[in-house]
N, C-alpha and C positions, 0 to 999 in steps of 0.2 A: 502493500500500500504506501503510494507515494505522500507525502507527511506534507499536508496543507498548512503551515505555520500564518501564513499571510490571509487565512481563509476568502480564497479566491477561488471562482469555480468556471470552469469550461463547457461551453455552450456551442455545438454546432449550430450555425444557423444556416437553413437553406429554403429555398422555395418548396420542398416538396419531399418530406422527411421518408415518403418512399421509393427515391430514387437518388442516394447519398452514392459517390460510386464506390466503387470493389477498394480501391483502396485504401480510399478513405475508413471505410468500417474496416478495413484491415490495421489500421493503425489505431484504432479506436479498442479495438480488441489485444492490441499491444499494452495498451497504460493499465495501468492499477487503481486506477480510479474511473467512476462511471462516469457519460458525458451525454447529458441530455441531447437530446437533438431537437429546436425549434425553430419556430416559422418566425418573422417578423411580427407575425399578426400576434403570435403568443407573447410576445415579447414588450409589444404593444400594452397588451391587455395587462399584463404583470410590471409594467414599469419599474414599481416603485421596488419589484422585488430585486431588482439588474443590478445593483450597486455594487460596485468591485468584480464587474464581471469581464469573463474573458471569452471574447466574440470570436469565434472559428468561421473562416469562411471561405469557401470558393472562391476565388478570383474571375471566376469566369462570370460568375452570378453577380457581383457585385453591385453591380447597374440597377438592376431590378431588386437587388434586396435593401438598397438605399429608396428607391421608391417604394417598396412594400412594409419601410421603418416611420414615413412623413407621418407624420410633421417631428420625429423625433429622429435629429440627426446621427449618427456616426462617430461624431467628436464628440458624444456629448461625455463631460467627465467621467461619467459613473461606468464607462465600456473601455475595454483593452480590445486590440484589434489581432488577430495573428489570421496571415494569407497564405491558402496554399495554390496548389497549380497554377503556382505566376508563369505565364506562357515567355515572358523577356525581363530585360533590366526596365523599371519603373525608374521614369524622373525622379527628383527632387518634388518638384513640385505633387505627382501622384501621390507621392509616401505620405506627404503629408496631409491629403486629405482622407488619411484613415485616420485622424485622431493620436489618441494614442495608441499606436504601432509595436507591436512587443513581438513578431513572428513572421517571418514570410521567408517562405520554399516554391522551390521554381518546381516547373512541371517534369515529372523525372526522379524526384528525390523520391528514397525509398521509404516506405510503411516505416521500417524499423526506426531510422535515422529522423524522422519528423516524433516518433512516438519518445524515443528521448528528448530531444529537444521540447515537445511539450513540456514533458512532466516537470521540467528546467523552469520553463516561463510556468504553469500553474505555482511553483513557491519562490517568482518574484523573477527571474532574470529575462533577460531579453536575447533572442537567438536568430540574427541576420548573419547574410552573408558578410561578409569583411567590407565588399565592396560600399553595401547599402548603409553598414557603420562610419566608412569617410564620408557619404557622401549628405549624414544627418550631421553629422559631428560639424563637419566645412559650413554646412547652412546656418549652424547655431552660433558659431563662434563669427561668420559673415554679421549676424545681425547683429551678434551683442556688441561686434566693432562699431557699426553703424549707428544703433542708438546709443552708445555709450559717446560717441563724436559728436553727434548733435543734441545732447544735453546738455553739454556746454565750448560752445563752439567760439566761445567769448576769448576765453584763456588759452595760453598759451600751455607747451608742453612743459615747459619749468613751471611754470604759476598751479597747472592741475597737480603735479608731482608735491608741491609745496602744500597744496589746500590738503593734500592726504596724510601729510606728516602733521602736518597743523594738530590735528584732531587726537593725536600722541603727544606730541610733545610740551613740556610745560612754559615752555620759553623760548624769545627767541634766539636764546645765544644756545637754548639746547636745540634748535631747530638747525640752526649755522655750524655747529656741529656734524649735525648728524648726515647735512648736505654737503659738508665739506664750502660754504661758503662764509663770506663775513656777516656781520649781523647787520651790517648795513644794508647789503643786499639784502636781506632776509626782509626789510621794515621799506625797502624797495619796492619787492614783489608784493609784499601784502597789502602794502599804499593801490599797487595797481587791480589786487583781487578786489579788496573792497570795493574799488570806485565802480570796478567790469559787472561785479554782484550786486549794487545799490545795497549793499549793508554798512552798518557804520563800525561796525568791531569784531574783536577778534570771536564774539561768544558769537554773534551772528551769521559767522561765516562759516563757524564749525557746523552749525544749524543745519546751514544750507548742504555743507557738505554731507552730515548725514543724510540726510533723504535725499538728496541728487544722486550721491557716489555710493550709497547703504554702505557706509562704513560705520 
């Protein structure tokens, strides 16, 4: 029995519970946990019960499954998604449309391999081909960089660095020692920072930094 320490349940969502592919039926038989087979209509009917549920679905059905779920979206926070029978490499934009995607298996992946990965997913892990990890990591890194640069474009790189250290330095002297610059230079940078942020003093600058830079 797979120990499900996260109390998360895997459901195979399909348009017709009587027409599940033989390969997926074999995969489910290899698992040591029961996997209910449900339709979109059943999920809508018992929507409130589906918190922290993992929806396993055949990629070839995903358009129809989305329509069947409407007005509920597959990207709901209460759902996690695992795709199987994926025929080709998906673009990053396509991957993101599945919300909290936790696993992806291409056509031809053996039932035994999928079963092992599904057991890991049930217990909180993520199972992707390596290039999918790279796609998603690159996307979120790019997004983080973009959001950060637009949050405070008025500050120079040095001013941003000083602002970060300002939250932990108790004095200008300490700040100067940390950054290996003169105290006069620190004061000059702080003056410019206060002016650009439209704050009056050190305390207000620190408050701004904690709210904007999440320090």
